[in-house]
C-alpha positions in Angstrom: -14.1 -15.1 0.4 -12.6 -13.6 3.5 -10.2 -11.5 1.5 -13.1 -9.6 -0.2 -15.2 -9.1 2.9 -14.6 -5.4 3.1 -15.0 -4.5 -0.5 -18.8 -4.2 -0.7 -19.3 -1.6 2.1 -16.3 0.3 0.7 -17.9 0.3 -2.8 -21.2 1.4 -1.3 -19.6 4.3 0.4 -17.8 5.4 -2.8 -21.1 5.3 -4.7 -22.9 7.4 -2.2 -20.2 10.1 -2.4 -20.1 9.9 -6.2 -23.9 10.3 -6.5 -23.9 13.2 -4.0 -21.2 15.0 -5.9 -22.3 14.3 -9.5 -24.6 17.4 -9.6 -27.3 15.3 -11.3 -25.0 14.4 -14.2 -26.1 11.0 -15.6 -23.6 10.7 -18.4 -19.8 11.1 -18.1 -18.1 13.7 -20.1 -14.6 13.3 -21.5 -12.2 14.9 -19.1 -9.6 17.4 -20.3 -5.9 16.5 -20.4 -5.1 18.2 -17.1 -7.9 16.3 -15.3 -7.0 13.0 -16.8 -3.4 13.4 -15.7 -4.5 13.6 -12.1 -6.4 10.3 -12.3 -4.6 7.0 -12.3 -3.5 4.2 -10.1 -2.6 5.2 -6.6 0.9 4.0 -5.8 0.9 1.7 -2.8 3.7 -0.7 -1.9 3.4 -4.1 -0.3 2.1 -3.7 3.3 3.0 -7.2 4.6 5.1 -6.6 7.7 8.2 -8.4 6.4 7.9 -7.1 2.8 8.0 -3.5 4.1 11.6 -3.9 5.0 12.5 -3.9 1.3 11.5 -2.3 -1.9 8.3 -3.3 -3.7 6.5 -2.5 -6.9 3.8 0.1 -6.7 1.1 0.3 -9.4 1.4 3.7 -11.1 1.1 5.7 -14.3 3.5 5.3 -17.2 3.3 9.0 -18.3 5.7 11.4 -16.6 4.6 14.8 -15.4 3.7 17.1 -18.2 0.8 19.5 -17.4 2.3 20.4 -14.0 6.0 20.5 -12.9 5.5 19.2 -9.4 3.3 16.6 -7.6 3.2 15.9 -3.9 1.4 12.8 -2.6 0.7 12.7 1.1 -0.9 9.5 2.3 -1.7 7.5 5.5 -1.9 3.7 5.2 -3.3 1.4 7.9 -2.7 -2.3 7.6 -3.4 -5.4 9.7 -1.8 -8.9 9.4 -2.4 -12.2 11.2 -0.4 -14.9 9.4 0.8 -18.3 10.7 2.4 -21.5 9.5 2.5 -23.7 12.6 6.0 -24.7 13.6 7.6 -22.2 11.1 6.5 -18.6 11.6 3.9 -16.2 13.1 3.3 -12.6 11.8 0.7 -10.8 14.0 1.1 -7.1 13.6 -0.4 -3.8 12.6 1.4 -1.0 10.7 0.5 2.6 10.0 2.5 4.6 7.5 2.5 8.4 7.0 4.3 8.9 3.7 5.3 11.9 1.5 6.2 11.4 -2.2 7.4 14.4 -4.2 7.9 14.2 -8.0 9.4 16.9 -10.2 9.5 17.3 -13.9 13.1 17.6 -15.3 12.1 17.5 -19.0 9.3 16.5 -21.2 10.3 12.9 -20.9 12.0 12.7 -17.5 10.9 13.1 -13.9 12.6 12.5 -10.5 11.2 11.8 -7.1 11.8 11.2 -3.4 9.6 9.2 -0.9 9.9 9.5 2.9 7.9 7.2 5.2 7.2 7.4 8.9 6.1 3.9 10.1 4.4 2.6 13.2 4.6 -1.1 13.9 2.9 -2.7 16.9 -0.2 -4.6 18.1 -2.6 -1.9 17.0 -6.3 -1.8 17.5 -7.9 -3.5 14.5 -7.8 -7.1 15.6 -11.1 -6.9 17.5 -13.1 -5.1 14.9 -11.9 -7.5 12.1 -12.7 -10.5 14.4 -16.2 -9.2 15.1 -16.8 -8.4 11.4 -15.9 -12.0 10.5 -18.1 -13.3 13.3 -21.2 -11.3 12.3 -21.0 -12.4 8.7 -19.9 -16.0 9.3 -16.5 -15.5 7.7 -13.5 -17.8 8.7 -11.3 -16.4 11.4 -8.3 -18.7 10.5 -5.2 -17.6 12.5 -7.3 -15.0 14.5 -9.2 -17.9 16.1 -6.1 -19.7 17.5 -6.2 -20.0 21.3 -2.7 -18.4 21.7 -3.4 -15.4 19.5 -4.4 -12.4 21.6 -6.1 -9.3 20.0 -3.9 -6.3 19.4 -0.7 -8.0 20.2 2.6 -7.7 18.3 4.4 -11.0 17.5 6.7 -11.4 14.5 9.0 -14.4 14.6 9.7 -17.9 13.6 12.3 -20.6 12.7 14.5 -20.9 9.6 15.0 -24.2 7.9 18.4 -24.6 9.6 16.8 -24.3 13.0 17.9 -20.7 13.7 15.3 -18.2 15.0 14.2 -14.8 13.7 12.3 -12.1 15.5 11.2 -8.5 14.8 10.7 -7.3 18.4 11.0 -3.5 17.9 7.7 -1.7 18.1 6.9 2.0 17.9 7.1 4.8 15.3 10.3 5.3 13.3 11.4 6.6 9.9 11.5 4.0 7.2 14.0 3.9 4.3 14.0 6.9 2.0 13.6 6.1 -1.7 15.0 8.1 -4.7 13.4 7.6 -8.1 13.8 8.5 -11.7 11.4 7.8 -14.6 12.1 8.2 -18.3 9.2 8.0 -20.8 10.7 6.8 -24.1 7.5 6.3 -26.0 4.9 9.0 -26.2 1.2 8.0 -26.3 -0.8 8.7 -29.4 -3.9 7.2 -31.1 -2.2 3.9 -31.8 0.7 3.6 -29.4 0.7 3.4 -25.5 2.9 5.4 -23.1 6.0 3.4 -22.2 8.5 4.3 -19.6 11.4 2.9 -17.5 11.4 3.7 -13.8 14.4 3.1 -11.4 14.1 3.3 -7.6 16.9 3.1 -5.0 15.8 2.5 -1.5 18.5 3.9 0.9 19.5 2.4 4.2 18.2 5.3 6.3 15.6 3.7 8.6 15.7 2.9 12.3 16.9 -0.6 13.3 14.5 -3.4 12.2 12.5 -1.0 10.1 14.6 -1.4 6.9 17.8 -2.9 5.6 21.5 -2.1 6.1 22.3 -1.7 2.4 20.5 -0.3 -0.6 17.7 -2.0 -2.6 17.4 -1.3 -6.4 14.2 -1.7 -8.4 13.9 -1.4 -12.2 10.4 -1.3 -13.7 8.8 -1.1 -17.1 5.5 0.7 -17.1 2.9 0.9 -19.9 -0.5 2.7 -20.1 -3.1 3.4 -22.8 -6.2 5.5 -22.6 -9.3 5.9 -24.6 -11.9 8.5 -23.7 -12.4 8.2 -19.9 -11.0 4.7 -19.7 -7.3 3.9 -19.2 -5.4 0.6 -18.8 -2.1 0.2 -17.0 0.6 -2.5 -16.6 4.0 -2.9 -15.1 6.8 -5.4 -14.7 9.7 -5.0 -12.2 12.9 -6.6 -11.1 14.1 -5.9 -7.5 17.6 -6.6 -6.1 18.5 -6.5 -2.4 22.1 -5.9 -1.4 21.3 -6.8 2.2 19.4 -10.1 2.7 19.6 -10.6 6.5 17.7 -8.7 9.2 17.2 -9.8 12.8 17.6 -13.5 11.7 15.3 -13.1 8.7 16.8 -14.2 5.4 15.4 -12.5 2.4 15.5 -13.3 -1.3 18.2 -11.3 -3.1 16.3 -11.3 -6.5 12.5 -10.7 -6.8 10.0 -9.9 -9.5 6.6 -8.3 -9.5 3.9 -7.3 -12.0 0.6 -5.4 -12.0 -2.4 -4.8 -14.3 -5.0 -2.1 -13.7 -7.8 0.0 -15.1 -9.3 3.4 -14.4 -12.6 5.1 -15.4 -13.5 8.8 -15.0 -17.1 9.7 -14.4 -19.0 12.9 -13.6 -16.0 14.9 -14.6 -14.3 15.0 -11.2 -14.4 11.4 -10.0 -12.6 8.2 -10.9 -12.7 4.6 -10.0 -9.8 2.2 -10.5 -8.8 -1.4 -9.7 -5.5 -3.1 -9.9 -4.1 -6.6 -9.5 -0.5 -6.8 -8.0 1.6 -10.0 -7.8 5.1 -10.5 -6.5 7.5 -13.4 -6.0 8.7 -15.0 -2.7 10.1 -12.7 0.0 11.8 -15.1 2.4 14.7 -17.3 1.5 15.2 -19.1 4.9 11.8 -20.6 5.3 10.8 -23.2 2.7 7.2 -23.2 4.0 6.7 -19.6 3.2 4.5 -18.9 0.2 6.3 -18.6 -3.2 4.2 -15.6 -4.2 1.8 -12.8 -3.0 -1.3 -11.4 -4.7 -3.2 -8.2 -3.8 -6.2 -6.4 -5.3 -6.6 -2.6 -5.0 -9.9 -0.8 -5.3 -9.6 3.0 -5.4 -11.7 6.1 -5.6 -10.3 9.6 -6.6 -12.1 12.9 -6.5 -10.8 16.3 -7.6 -11.3 18.7 -4.8 -9.8 21.9 -6.3 -7.5 23.1 -9.1 -4.6 21.6 -7.2 -5.8 18.9 -4.9 -7.2 15.4 -5.4 -8.6 13.0 -2.7 -7.4 9.4 -3.0 -9.0 6.4 -1.2 -7.8 2.8 -1.5 -8.8 -0.5 -0.1 -6.3 -3.4 -0.6 -7.1 -7.0 0.2 -5.3 -10.3 -0.3 -7.0 -13.0 -2.5 -4.0 -15.3 -1.9 -2.1 -16.7 -0.1 -3.4 -16.1 3.4 -0.2 -17.2 5.0 2.2 -14.6 3.6 0.3 -11.4 2.8 -1.2 -8.4 4.7 -4.9 -9.1 5.4 -6.2 -5.6 4.7 -4.9 -2.1 4.0 -6.7 1.2 3.9 -5.2 4.3 2.3 -6.4 7.9 2.5 -4.3 10.4 0.6 -4.1 13.8 -1.0 -2.4 14.4 -4.4 -1.4 18.0 -4.9 0.0 19.5 -8.2 2.0 22.7 -8.5 1.9 25.4 -9.6 
């Protein structure tokens, strides 16, 4: 499938790094609590150009900070999208997001956080490499093969069901919406019970025009996680409410839902592999031809670099549907814990 075309070289690269760093260890050892707390799902929101204007569920750990009082995640995400429904909409864009997320422990069961994104949106440079990749391996080009689609061009627009037009014309690098978060863990994990927590996020209208919304978004998510030895399973279910549903002619859903499932495995003490499946409900309200759902798969590798720092790499692809999701996203990040 086209959506998994980049997974195998990504996995090969991860395995090469893992083997080189394993120091000839052939069997995994059970990581200590501090090490395990630094491995989990890497939080990554929806990267579809239109979805980035509003809040979205991010796969993440249910346990709040315990071993360390502060955690800073610095990440760079590069995404490319070429979606079309003829006569209805075209989303041909590239985004790059530099993001900082700081979490702080307030008590044994409660943490707070803030997330600040700096977002580029434009034509980008990935269209040609993706096109050539599909050409070499005989993969379908779909929208990228249309005669009127030019490489590295930014075009985001379409027509609502009532005939009105929408367009996101603004390109460049601007701050996105700042998000404030709080997470309360009301069930401690033990031999029989999982960790269970409630997370609330408020996305504030602090972005540049056409890079966010004019009123706040609210998200409430239930998170669950359970580990055994070096394995750990994750799950989450969220409700999202948008106070502002119109931007540049786009009409968004006021109420949305999302869910994720994931798993993580620690090996050779300092390395971990994880995968996650993320699904969300319809984004647009004004275009009946827009898909009713979105599904993404995340494949991630983490490696502890030092006592404080952990490298994070993520490949995200879109199993379905092709007409309403980001085609591919790459994340490279650094997780730092203090003190």
